[in-house]
C-alpha positions in Angstrom: 0.0 0.0 0.0 1.3 3.4 -1.0 1.9 5.6 2.0 0.7 9.2 1.9 3.2 11.9 2.3 0.7 13.5 4.6 0.4 10.7 7.1 -2.7 12.3 8.7 -4.6 11.2 5.7 -4.2 7.5 6.5 -7.4 6.2 8.1 -9.5 9.0 6.5 -12.2 8.2 3.9 -10.7 10.5 1.3 -13.6 9.8 -1.1 -16.0 11.1 1.6 -14.0 14.3 1.8 -13.5 14.8 -1.9 -17.3 14.3 -2.6 -18.2 16.7 0.2 -15.8 19.4 -1.0 -16.8 19.0 -4.6 -20.5 19.2 -3.7 -20.0 22.4 -1.7 -17.0 24.0 -3.4 -15.4 25.0 -6.6 -12.3 24.1 -8.6 -9.6 26.7 -8.8 -6.5 27.0 -10.9 -3.5 28.5 -9.2 -0.2 29.8 -10.6 3.0 29.0 -8.7 3.3 31.3 -5.8 -0.4 32.1 -5.5 -1.7 32.1 -1.9 -4.8 30.3 -0.6 -4.4 31.8 2.9 -1.9 34.1 4.6 -0.6 34.0 8.1 -2.5 36.4 10.4 -5.4 36.9 8.0 -8.8 35.3 8.7 -9.3 32.1 6.7 -12.3 29.9 5.9 -11.0 27.9 3.0 -10.5 24.1 3.0 -10.2 21.6 0.2 -8.1 19.1 -1.6 -5.4 19.1 -4.2 -6.5 17.9 -7.6 -3.1 18.4 -9.3 0.2 20.1 -8.5 1.1 20.7 -4.8 0.7 23.2 -2.1 3.3 24.4 0.5 2.5 25.1 4.1 5.0 27.8 4.8 6.1 30.5 7.2 7.1 32.9 4.4 8.4 35.5 6.8 10.9 32.9 8.2 11.7 31.0 5.0 10.5 27.8 6.6 8.4 25.1 5.1 6.2 23.2 7.5 4.8 20.7 5.0 3.4 19.9 1.6 0.0 18.8 0.3 0.2 16.7 -2.9 -2.4 15.2 -5.2 -5.6 14.1 -3.4 -4.4 15.5 0.0 -6.7 17.7 2.1 -5.5 21.1 2.8 -6.4 24.0 5.0 -5.4 25.8 8.1 -7.5 23.4 10.1 -9.2 24.0 12.6 -8.8 27.8 12.2 -10.7 27.7 8.9 -13.8 26.3 10.6 -14.2 29.6 12.5 -12.7 32.1 10.0 -9.9 32.7 12.5 -6.5 34.1 11.5 -4.3 31.6 9.8 -1.1 30.5 11.6 0.8 29.9 8.4 0.7 30.6 4.6 -0.6 28.1 2.1 0.8 28.7 -1.3 0.9 26.9 -4.7 4.3 25.2 -5.2 3.7 25.0 -8.9 0.7 25.4 -11.2 -2.0 23.6 -9.4 -5.7 22.8 -9.4 -7.4 22.7 -6.0 -10.9 22.2 -4.9 -12.0 24.9 -2.4 -15.0 25.1 -0.1 -16.1 27.4 2.8 -15.1 25.4 5.9 -17.3 27.4 8.2 -20.2 25.1 7.2 -18.4 22.1 8.7 -19.1 22.6 12.5 -22.9 22.6 11.8 -22.5 19.6 9.5 -20.6 17.7 12.2 -23.6 18.2 14.5 -26.1 16.8 12.0 -24.1 14.1 10.2 -22.6 11.3 12.2 -20.2 10.2 9.4 -19.0 13.8 8.9 -18.5 14.1 12.7 -16.5 10.9 12.7 -14.4 11.9 9.8 -13.8 15.3 11.4 -12.7 13.6 14.6 -10.4 11.2 12.7 -8.9 14.2 10.8 -8.1 16.1 14.0 -6.7 13.0 15.8 -4.5 12.0 12.9 -3.3 15.6 12.2 -2.3 15.9 15.8 -0.4 12.6 15.7 1.3 13.6 12.5 2.3 17.0 13.8 3.7 15.5 17.0 5.7 12.9 15.0 7.1 15.7 12.8 8.1 17.8 15.8 9.8 14.9 17.5 11.7 14.0 14.3 13.0 17.5 14.0 14.4 17.4 17.5 15.5 13.8 17.8 17.1 13.1 14.4 20.0 14.6 12.5 19.6 16.3 9.2 21.1 13.3 7.5 18.6 10.9 9.2 15.7 13.2 8.3 16.8 13.4 4.7 17.3 9.6 4.4 13.9 9.0 6.0 12.3 11.4 3.6 13.7 9.9 0.4 13.2 6.4 1.7 9.5 7.0 2.4 8.9 9.3 -0.6 11.5 8.8 -3.3 9.5 10.8 -5.9 9.8 14.0 -3.9 13.2 14.8 -5.4 11.6 14.9 -8.9 8.5 16.8 -7.8 9.9 19.5 -5.4 12.9 21.8 -5.8 15.9 21.1 -3.6 15.5 24.5 -1.9 12.1 23.6 -0.7 13.2 20.2 0.5 16.0 21.9 2.4 13.5 24.3 4.0 11.2 21.4 4.9 14.1 19.5 6.5 15.0 22.8 8.3 18.5 22.9 6.9 20.4 25.2 4.6 20.3 24.3 0.9 24.1 24.1 0.9 24.0 21.7 3.8 21.6 19.5 1.8 23.9 19.6 -1.2 26.9 18.5 0.9 24.8 15.8 2.6 23.8 14.4 -0.8 27.4 14.6 -2.0 28.6 12.7 1.0 26.0 10.0 0.5 27.1 9.5 -3.1 30.6 8.8 -2.0 29.5 5.9 0.2 
Protein backbone atom coordinates (compact mmCIF):
# COMPACT_ATOMS: atom_id res chain seq x y z
CA UNK A 1 0.00 0.00 0.00
CA UNK A 2 1.34 3.41 -0.99
CA UNK A 3 1.94 5.60 2.03
CA UNK A 4 0.66 9.17 1.91
CA UNK A 5 3.21 11.95 2.27
CA UNK A 6 0.68 13.55 4.59
CA UNK A 7 0.39 10.73 7.12
CA UNK A 8 -2.66 12.34 8.72
CA UNK A 9 -4.65 11.21 5.66
CA UNK A 10 -4.22 7.54 6.50
CA UNK A 11 -7.40 6.24 8.07
CA UNK A 12 -9.53 8.96 6.50
CA UNK A 13 -12.19 8.24 3.94
CA UNK A 14 -10.75 10.53 1.26
CA UNK A 15 -13.64 9.78 -1.09
CA UNK A 16 -16.04 11.12 1.56
CA UNK A 17 -14.01 14.33 1.84
CA UNK A 18 -13.54 14.76 -1.92
CA UNK A 19 -17.27 14.28 -2.56
CA UNK A 20 -18.19 16.69 0.25
CA UNK A 21 -15.76 19.36 -0.96
CA UNK A 22 -16.81 19.02 -4.61
CA UNK A 23 -20.52 19.22 -3.68
CA UNK A 24 -20.02 22.45 -1.72
CA UNK A 25 -17.03 24.03 -3.40
CA UNK A 26 -15.42 25.04 -6.64
CA UNK A 27 -12.34 24.06 -8.62
CA UNK A 28 -9.64 26.73 -8.76
CA UNK A 29 -6.50 27.00 -10.86
CA UNK A 30 -3.48 28.52 -9.17
CA UNK A 31 -0.20 29.77 -10.55
CA UNK A 32 3.03 28.99 -8.73
CA UNK A 33 3.30 31.35 -5.76
CA UNK A 34 -0.42 32.14 -5.45
CA UNK A 35 -1.72 32.10 -1.89
CA UNK A 36 -4.81 30.33 -0.57
CA UNK A 37 -4.40 31.84 2.87
CA UNK A 38 -1.91 34.13 4.58
CA UNK A 39 -0.57 34.02 8.11
CA UNK A 40 -2.46 36.41 10.38
CA UNK A 41 -5.41 36.89 8.04
CA UNK A 42 -8.81 35.26 8.66
CA UNK A 43 -9.27 32.08 6.67
CA UNK A 44 -12.29 29.93 5.93
CA UNK A 45 -10.95 27.89 2.99
CA UNK A 46 -10.54 24.13 3.00
CA UNK A 47 -10.22 21.63 0.20
CA UNK A 48 -8.11 19.08 -1.58
CA UNK A 49 -5.39 19.10 -4.22
CA UNK A 50 -6.49 17.85 -7.63
CA UNK A 51 -3.09 18.43 -9.29
CA UNK A 52 0.20 20.10 -8.46
CA UNK A 53 1.13 20.69 -4.84
CA UNK A 54 0.72 23.22 -2.06
CA UNK A 55 3.26 24.40 0.48
CA UNK A 56 2.53 25.06 4.14
CA UNK A 57 5.03 27.81 4.80
CA UNK A 58 6.13 30.49 7.17
CA UNK A 59 7.07 32.88 4.38
CA UNK A 60 8.44 35.47 6.79
CA UNK A 61 10.86 32.87 8.24
CA UNK A 62 11.73 31.02 5.00
CA UNK A 63 10.55 27.79 6.61
CA UNK A 64 8.36 25.10 5.13
CA UNK A 65 6.18 23.16 7.52
CA UNK A 66 4.77 20.72 5.01
CA UNK A 67 3.37 19.95 1.60
CA UNK A 68 -0.01 18.83 0.27
CA UNK A 69 0.22 16.69 -2.87
CA UNK A 70 -2.41 15.23 -5.20
CA UNK A 71 -5.61 14.13 -3.40
CA UNK A 72 -4.43 15.54 -0.04
CA UNK A 73 -6.75 17.65 2.06
CA UNK A 74 -5.45 21.13 2.77
CA UNK A 75 -6.42 24.05 4.97
CA UNK A 76 -5.40 25.84 8.14
CA UNK A 77 -7.52 23.39 10.12
CA UNK A 78 -9.21 23.99 12.58
CA UNK A 79 -8.85 27.78 12.22
CA UNK A 80 -10.65 27.66 8.87
CA UNK A 81 -13.75 26.26 10.61
CA UNK A 82 -14.24 29.55 12.45
CA UNK A 83 -12.70 32.09 10.04
CA UNK A 84 -9.86 32.68 12.49
CA UNK A 85 -6.47 34.13 11.54
CA UNK A 86 -4.26 31.60 9.76
CA UNK A 87 -1.14 30.47 11.62
CA UNK A 88 0.76 29.91 8.36
CA UNK A 89 0.69 30.60 4.65
CA UNK A 90 -0.64 28.07 2.13
CA UNK A 91 0.78 28.72 -1.33
CA UNK A 92 0.93 26.87 -4.66
CA UNK A 93 4.34 25.24 -5.15
CA UNK A 94 3.67 24.95 -8.90
CA UNK A 95 0.75 25.42 -11.24
CA UNK A 96 -2.00 23.57 -9.36
CA UNK A 97 -5.69 22.82 -9.38
CA UNK A 98 -7.41 22.69 -6.03
CA UNK A 99 -10.94 22.16 -4.85
CA UNK A 100 -11.98 24.86 -2.38
CA UNK A 101 -14.97 25.11 -0.07
CA UNK A 102 -16.11 27.37 2.76
CA UNK A 103 -15.09 25.44 5.89
CA UNK A 104 -17.34 27.43 8.21
CA UNK A 105 -20.20 25.08 7.25
CA UNK A 106 -18.37 22.07 8.74
CA UNK A 107 -19.14 22.58 12.47
CA UNK A 108 -22.88 22.57 11.76
CA UNK A 109 -22.48 19.57 9.45
CA UNK A 110 -20.58 17.73 12.20
CA UNK A 111 -23.59 18.24 14.50
CA UNK A 112 -26.06 16.83 11.96
CA UNK A 113 -24.15 14.07 10.18
CA UNK A 114 -22.56 11.25 12.21
CA UNK A 115 -20.23 10.22 9.36
CA UNK A 116 -19.03 13.80 8.89
CA UNK A 117 -18.52 14.11 12.66
CA UNK A 118 -16.53 10.87 12.73
CA UNK A 119 -14.38 11.93 9.76
CA UNK A 120 -13.75 15.34 11.38
CA UNK A 121 -12.66 13.63 14.60
CA UNK A 122 -10.35 11.24 12.74
CA UNK A 123 -8.87 14.19 10.82
CA UNK A 124 -8.09 16.07 14.04
CA UNK A 125 -6.66 13.02 15.82
CA UNK A 126 -4.46 11.97 12.92
CA UNK A 127 -3.35 15.55 12.21
CA UNK A 128 -2.28 15.93 15.84
CA UNK A 129 -0.39 12.63 15.74
CA UNK A 130 1.31 13.59 12.47
CA UNK A 131 2.30 17.00 13.84
CA UNK A 132 3.70 15.47 17.02
CA UNK A 133 5.73 12.94 15.01
CA UNK A 134 7.14 15.71 12.79
CA UNK A 135 8.05 17.80 15.83
CA UNK A 136 9.79 14.87 17.53
CA UNK A 137 11.66 13.99 14.34
CA UNK A 138 12.98 17.53 13.99
CA UNK A 139 14.42 17.40 17.50
CA UNK A 140 15.53 13.78 17.76
CA UNK A 141 17.10 13.08 14.37
CA UNK A 142 20.03 14.59 12.54
CA UNK A 143 19.60 16.34 9.22
CA UNK A 144 21.11 13.29 7.53
CA UNK A 145 18.62 10.94 9.22
CA UNK A 146 15.69 13.21 8.31
CA UNK A 147 16.80 13.37 4.68
CA UNK A 148 17.31 9.60 4.43
CA UNK A 149 13.89 8.98 6.01
CA UNK A 150 12.28 11.41 3.57
CA UNK A 151 13.73 9.91 0.40
CA UNK A 152 13.19 6.37 1.65
CA UNK A 153 9.49 6.99 2.37
CA UNK A 154 8.88 9.31 -0.63
CA UNK A 155 11.54 8.83 -3.32
CA UNK A 156 9.48 10.80 -5.87
CA UNK A 157 9.78 14.02 -3.85
CA UNK A 158 13.16 14.85 -5.37
CA UNK A 159 11.59 14.85 -8.85
CA UNK A 160 8.52 16.83 -7.78
CA UNK A 161 9.90 19.45 -5.39
CA UNK A 162 12.86 21.83 -5.81
CA UNK A 163 15.89 21.13 -3.61
CA UNK A 164 15.55 24.53 -1.92
CA UNK A 165 12.05 23.58 -0.73
CA UNK A 166 13.22 20.16 0.46
CA UNK A 167 15.98 21.86 2.44
CA UNK A 168 13.48 24.28 4.01
CA UNK A 169 11.19 21.37 4.88
CA UNK A 170 14.10 19.53 6.53
CA UNK A 171 15.01 22.81 8.25
CA UNK A 172 18.52 22.88 6.88
CA UNK A 173 20.40 25.22 4.58
CA UNK A 174 20.31 24.29 0.85
CA UNK A 175 24.13 24.13 0.89
CA UNK A 176 23.99 21.66 3.76
CA UNK A 177 21.56 19.53 1.76
CA UNK A 178 23.88 19.61 -1.24
CA UNK A 179 26.86 18.55 0.93
CA UNK A 180 24.78 15.84 2.56
CA UNK A 181 23.76 14.41 -0.81
CA UNK A 182 27.36 14.56 -2.03
CA UNK A 183 28.61 12.66 1.01
CA UNK A 184 25.97 9.98 0.48
CA UNK A 185 27.08 9.52 -3.14
CA UNK A 186 30.65 8.84 -1.97
CA UNK A 187 29.53 5.93 0.19
